[in-house]
C-alpha positions in Angstrom: 20.0 8.6 7.2 21.1 10.4 10.4 18.8 10.0 13.4 18.9 9.9 17.1 19.2 6.2 18.2 17.1 5.0 21.0 19.1 3.9 24.1 17.1 0.7 24.5 15.0 -1.7 22.5 11.6 -0.3 23.4 10.5 3.2 22.7 7.6 5.5 23.6 5.0 6.9 21.3 1.7 8.4 22.4 2.8 7.6 26.0 3.0 3.9 25.6 5.8 1.3 25.3 6.1 0.0 21.8 7.6 -3.1 20.3 11.0 -3.0 18.6 9.4 -4.8 15.6 7.8 -2.3 13.2 5.5 -5.0 11.7 4.0 -5.6 15.2 3.5 -1.9 15.6 1.8 -1.7 12.2 -0.5 -4.6 13.0 -1.5 -3.0 16.3 -2.3 0.4 14.7 -4.0 -1.2 11.7 -6.4 -3.1 14.0 -7.3 0.1 15.8 -7.8 1.9 12.4 -10.2 -0.9 11.2 -12.4 0.0 14.2 -12.2 3.8 14.0 -12.0 4.8 10.3 -15.5 5.0 8.7 -14.4 4.2 5.2 -11.5 2.2 3.7 -9.2 2.0 6.7 -6.9 0.0 4.3 -6.5 2.9 1.9 -2.9 4.0 1.3 -1.1 6.5 -0.9 1.5 4.9 -3.1 4.1 7.2 -4.6 6.2 6.0 -7.6 8.6 7.6 -10.1 9.4 6.5 -13.6 12.6 6.6 -15.6 12.2 10.4 -16.1 12.1 10.9 -12.3 8.7 12.5 -12.3 6.9 11.5 -9.1 3.3 10.4 -9.1 1.0 9.5 -6.2 -2.5 7.9 -5.9 -4.6 6.0 -3.5 -4.9 2.2 -3.6 -6.2 -0.4 -1.2 -3.9 -2.6 0.9 -5.1 -6.2 0.4 -2.5 -8.3 2.1 0.3 -7.7 4.5 2.7 -9.6 6.7 6.4 -10.5 7.0 6.6 -10.8 3.2 5.5 -7.2 2.6 2.5 -5.0 1.7 0.4 -6.1 -1.3 -2.0 -4.2 -3.6 -3.5 -5.0 -7.0 -3.8 -3.1 -10.2 -3.8 -3.1 -14.0 -0.2 -3.8 -15.2 -0.7 -1.4 -18.1 -1.4 1.6 -15.8 0.9 4.5 -15.2 1.9 3.2 -11.8 2.8 -0.2 -13.2 4.9 1.5 -15.9 6.7 3.5 -13.2 7.3 0.3 -11.2 8.8 -1.4 -14.2 11.2 1.5 -14.7 12.0 2.0 -11.1 10.8 -0.7 -8.7 11.1 1.5 -5.6 8.1 3.2 -4.0 6.8 4.8 -0.8 3.4 4.1 0.8 1.5 6.2 3.3 -1.3 5.4 5.7 -3.1 8.4 7.3 -5.8 7.6 9.9 -7.4 10.9 10.8 -9.6 9.4 13.5 -6.4 8.2 15.3 -4.3 11.3 14.4 -1.6 8.9 13.1 0.3 8.2 10.0 2.7 5.5 8.9 5.2 5.9 6.1 6.9 2.9 4.5 9.6 2.8 1.8 10.9 -0.3 0.0 11.1 -2.2 -3.3 8.3 -3.7 -5.3 7.9 -7.0 -7.1 5.0 -8.7 -8.9 3.2 -11.4 -6.9 3.1 -15.0 -8.1 0.3 -15.8 -10.6 -1.4 -18.2 -8.2 -1.5 -15.4 -5.5 -3.1 -13.0 -8.0 -5.5 -15.7 -9.2 -6.6 -16.4 -5.7 -7.3 -12.8 -4.8 -9.0 -12.0 -8.1 -11.5 -14.9 -7.4 -12.6 -13.1 -4.2 -13.6 -9.9 -6.0 -17.2 -9.1 -6.7 -18.2 -10.1 -10.2 -18.7 -6.5 -11.4 -15.2 -5.6 -10.1 -13.8 -8.6 -12.1 -15.6 -7.4 -15.2 -14.4 -3.9 -14.7 -10.8 -5.2 -14.7 -11.4 -6.5 -18.2 -13.3 -3.4 -19.4 -10.9 -0.7 -18.1 -7.8 0.4 -20.1 -6.5 2.0 -16.9 -4.7 5.3 -17.3 -5.5 5.4 -21.1 -7.5 8.4 -22.6 -11.2 7.9 -22.5 -13.4 9.9 -25.0 -16.6 9.6 -22.9 -18.1 7.7 -20.0 -20.5 5.8 -22.4 -17.5 4.1 -24.1 -16.4 2.6 -20.8 -20.0 1.5 -19.9 -20.3 -0.1 -23.4 -17.1 -2.0 -22.8 -18.3 -3.2 -19.4 -21.6 -4.4 -21.1 -19.5 -6.3 -23.7 -17.5 -8.0 -21.0 -20.7 -8.9 -19.1 -22.1 -10.6 -22.1 -18.8 -12.3 -23.0 -18.5 -14.0 -19.6 -22.2 -14.6 -19.0 -22.9 -17.9 -17.4 -19.3 -18.6 -16.3 -16.5 -17.6 -14.1 -14.6 -14.4 -14.9 -10.9 -15.3 -15.2 -8.1 -12.9 -14.1 -7.0 -10.7 -17.1 -3.4 -11.4 -18.1 -2.6 -7.7 -17.6 -3.9 -7.5 -14.0 -1.9 -8.6 -11.0 -0.5 -7.5 -7.6 2.6 -5.9 -6.3 4.3 -6.5 -3.0 6.4 -3.8 -1.3 9.1 -5.2 0.9 9.8 -2.6 3.5 13.2 -1.1 4.1 12.1 1.8 6.2 9.2 2.6 8.5 8.2 5.9 10.1 5.4 6.0 12.8 4.0 9.5 13.3 1.7 10.4 16.2 0.0 13.8 16.5 0.7 15.6 19.7 -0.5 19.0 21.1 1.1 22.2 19.8 2.6 20.4 16.9 5.1 18.6 19.2 4.5 15.4 17.2 6.3 12.2 17.8 8.2 10.4 15.0 9.8 7.0 15.4 11.7 5.3 12.6 13.0 1.8 11.8 15.5 1.0 9.1 16.3 -2.6 8.1 19.6 -4.0 9.4 20.8 -4.8 12.8 19.0 -5.0 16.1 17.3 -7.9 17.8 14.4 -7.9 15.3 16.6 -7.1 12.3 15.8 -3.3 12.5 17.7 -0.2 13.6 15.5 2.2 15.3 15.5 5.9 16.3 13.5 9.1 16.6 13.3 12.3 14.5 12.4 15.8 15.4 8.9 16.7 14.3 
């Protein structure tokens, strides 16, 4: 990637000095988004591509993030999981309209440990847990009533006890290799700051792109 390197460790975006650590910047923006976005401030688009190279994008919810990466959960028999199995690279996108900002992140994906998936699944609402058992995600569905009947079956099956995590349901963690922070500016003179893994005091090379 060719970009204009910044002449010093700190850069400006939206008129403010920013950290040279993209994770710190993400955390700062995410905290603000949690306060300003009315619904699902942790919603993100994840784009994948399978062995045939056909891209596919959908919205998921970020459930955990930190130095280890960005984690979401899904049915491992879904289309996205099939794509990830064939090609474990993906891109995620956060767009916070209230802040006029977006963050693009690219990297590689891996399945989270079973104990991590178990711990998160236990925090889900009971109906969401049952839904994970009832849904054959991404498979053809003849009518809504079929799904509702499967949900009722699972409700009866696990009545009176805990709902365990389905063996086909787990999480994926994206380890970032590239960040792009985008800030809306007047007259479409937007600001784009990027980080790529490798080098620099925080382990990242940074620069800017034309809007």
